[in-house]
C-alpha positions, 0 to 999 in steps of 0.5 A: 960348465953344465957338467958342474951342475948336478943332474938332479938340479938340471932335471928340477929346472927343466920340470919347473920350466915345462910347468911354467910353459904349460901353464902359459900355453893353457892360459893362452888356449883358455881365452881367444880375446883380442886384447890388442883391439880392446887396447886400441878401442881404449886408446880411442876412448881416452882421446874422446874423454880428454876432449870431453873434459877439456871442451865441455867445461868451456861451453857454458863460460863461452856462451856466458861470455858472448851473451851475459844475459843468457840464462841457465836454461841454455846449459840444460838445453846443451845437455838435453840435445846431447842426450837426444842424439845419444838415446836415438843412436845407442839402440840403433848402433847396438842393432847394427852390432847384433846384425854384423857381429862387428863393432868397427863400423859404428866406432869409425862413424862415431869418430868421424862425427866427432871431427865434424862436430869440431867444425860446427863449434869453430863456426861460433866465432864466425857468427856470434849472434848464432852462437847458441844455435851452433853450440846446440848443433855441436852437442847434437852431433856429439850426442849421436857420436856418443851413441855410436861410440857406446858400442865400445862397452858392448865390444868388451861385454861380448869379446871377453869372458866372464872372468876377464870382464873386470879387466876389460871394463877396468881399461875403459874406466882407465881411459875415462880416468886419464881423461879427467886428469889430462883434459883439465890440465890441457884446459888449465894451459889453454886458459892462459891464452887471452881472448881473442888470442892468436889470429888464424885463417878465415877470421878464426882465433886460437884462445882459451875457448877454442884451443881445446877444439883444435886439439880435439880435431887433431886427436880425433883424426889420430883416433880415426886412423887407429880404428881404421888400420889397427882395430878388429871389431869382429865378434865371435857370437855363439849360436843358440845350440852353442850357448846350450852346449856351453851350459852343459859343459859346466854341469857335472853330475853328483852320483850321491844326490838322491831323488827328492822334490828339490832334486827331481833327477833320480840317480838313474837319470844322471848323465842323461841331461838333455839340451831342452832342460838347459835351454830354458835357462835365460837371463833374469829379467827382474834383475835386468829391470833393477839394474836399469832403474839403478842406471837411471837413478845414477844418470839423474844424479849425474844430470844434476851434478853436470847441469846444475851444480857448477852454475849453482856453485858459480852463483853461490861462491861468486865465481866469474867465467875464468874462475869457474874454468879454473875451479872445475879443473882443480876439482877434476885433478883429484877426481881423475887420480882417484879414478886412476887408482881404481882403474889400476886395481881392477885391471891388475888385481881383479878388484871385483874379487876383493870388493864384491860387485853388489857391495860396490854398487851400494857404496856408489849409490850411498856416495851419491846420496851423501853428496846431496845430503851434505850440500843440501841448503839446510835451514840452520845455515844462517848466511844466504846467497849474494845477488849479482854485483861487480867482482870484489865490490859490495854484495847485497843479499836483498833483491830490491837493494841489489836491483837498486845498486845495479841501476847505479852501476854504469860499467859493462862487464861480467857480474858475479853472484845470483841472477837479480831475477831469482827471488829464492836467493834471498832465502836460500842458505849459502853452502860452505865451499869446503864441504861442497868441494870435498863432496864433489871430489868424493862423488865424482872421484870415487862414486862415479868410477866405482859405481860405473865399472861395477854396474857395467860388469854386473849388467853384462854378466847378468845377460850372459853369452848372448848378443848384447848389442840391443840390450846394451843399447837400451841400457844406455838409452834408458838413462839418456832418455832422462837427460833429453828433457831432464836438463831443461826441466831441472833448470826451469825448477832451479830458476823458479825455486832454487836447488832445494826441491831438486836436491830433495827429489834426487835424495828420494830417487837414490833411496828408492834405488838402494831399497830395490837393490837390497830387496832383489840383492840375491837375484843380481848375480852373473848368468853362470851363477844363475845356471848353477842355481837352476841346475842344482835344483835338478840335483846337478853340481856345476862349475862356473863359466871361465 
């Protein structure tokens, strides 16, 4: 019975409950972020990530299986074509977002294009002679789709407040993390389906090379419906006057601050801060440039990893197409687990407050450099790369001997080892599998997610409360431009001289990025902190943006 409880306890309980309710109400009033839409967009991003990590690893083995004579340059063309489509549409999609203040149309277009791309991929089986051209077309459409889909990041930047940014981008990284785990798991299951596999209509088959595409067709349709019916892409964009008022709201005058050259506002001018005094405060263009260069350096590193490292590993460790798919899946599993842990930390514990964003970026850059130093073909390594030979048979390390042995080999089938045309295999040291595997897991599992989320956070906060569509699009396109011709150039250098010069170039670029980052370290701060610093010079104390 209620009467059994002392009145003081009841009063105390009511007071505590009222405080909790008031706290929750204030928290709700503080932000008007539409988290449901961010969750829906994250779900759609998860679908796209699963598709990428289950389809892309099969493309090179697929074309290699259909045409064993195709060179590594084809893999570079795949990457460059995708980047071309993404670079063209990223800025255009950002412009659409700025014009419409709505991210829904570009995201719907992205998912519709992804569905169309799956049909192009399936057409490979109908005309195997044109397989290379179909896969290039597939990559182009997927690149355009990616460009439109990149507005998801813009949505997070413009729909969340500065204090919520790590949670928003944490959800984005969670989508990619789960994709790195789920995608390879599906691919491992699909790899069990033999070729040509289950016969379907119109001469199509369900096998290890096409199963992921049928899965993508299903999940893309689900994602499209989710965007159409449950996603709200409308953004609340502050006008110029509202942005100025927002800056004025965080300013509180310090009566004790005297007039001085550093603090030119005399006490009599306190409280008379005018709009035009704050209107001059804009985002730091030098900081934006440094972050864009940092982004470019990261994209160069990822370009090498994605376009060369796996074909290079296939050559060095004598893997066939089926083994390459298997090992890629095994690499992705721990990588996805590490990414998942980081995602959870940023969503649940505001990890950017535990490890400062700038420190995290430096750590990410250092891990990239570590990978290329650890896997560099150092001269002190005694063994070299074996030339092409049948699986589990004698390997030759001299080009002329290997060529003579192949002339006596009459069977047809996939060979393992280095392409007989590459002279550099004879003198290039053979890296260790354990070192390569550990380095790949570290850089892809920790380096990429740790670097990517913090770069997104700091870039969006440096820009501040403005329409970020075009600037976000330019930010993403700056790296994609490298990927247009980069894969082709990299593969040409690789086929001509091996990995040595490519690895050395990447180490130098990473070193330059780290140096720039250290020089302009103090300028790489959120826009709210920049406002504080500017106003403090006028003798005004401020508080941060919410």
